N, C-alpha and C positions, 0 to 999 in steps of 0.2 A: 849652653855652653859651647864654645867655639872649639876649633879643630887643634887649635893651640894649645889650651887649655888642656886637651887630652893628651898631646904629645907632652906637656910637662909632667904632668900627673906619671906617666909610664917612665919617663927621665928619673923624677923625685926616687920612684919607686926601684927603681936600677942602682940609683946611688947609694940606696938606704943597703940594698942586700951585695953589691960592692964593698961597703966599708962595712958591714955585717954590724949595724947600727946607727945612731944618727949620727950623719956626715959634717955638723955643724948647721946653726942657724946662717952665719954670712955665705956659705954657700949654696943653702937653698935659696934665700935671699936674691941674691947675685944670678945666679940661674935663671932663678924666674922674669928677672928686669931683663936678663937679655933674653930668652926667647921672646917674649913680647915686644922688644928693641927690634931685634931683627925680622918676627911677624910684620909690624910694622913697616919697615922699610921696604919688604917684598910687597906689601900691599900697594905704596905709592909706585913703586917701578912699575907695576902690572898697571895701575891708571894710567900714567905717562905713557907706556908702550900700546896700550889698547884706545886709547884718546881718540882714534881716528875710525876705529871699529865699534864703540862706544856709542859715539855719534849714528850711527845708522842702525842699531840696534833699540827698539822701544822700550824695554825693560831698562836700559843701561843708557837712557840718553840723559837722563836729569843729572848722571852724576855731574861733582862739579866741574873735572877740568874737560869733560867732553860737553860740556852744555855754558862752556866760557867762564866760569863764576871765580875758577883758579887758573893762572898761567902756567905752563909746563916750560920751564926754562931748560 
């Protein structure tokens, strides 16, 4: 389970407590989708920013951007 999943579960718990009940399926679904989109965007930004550092590190040298498999425009 990833860190983003732990954040989603605690957010959903807070939503239930704030609403004092079920806040609705659509709100739960959109919150979850939004969290995963935001996490994906953060990972992409991190890979682009760290591409030069990743080339120098053995553990991260094979990542797609660092290895040149994907371009970073």
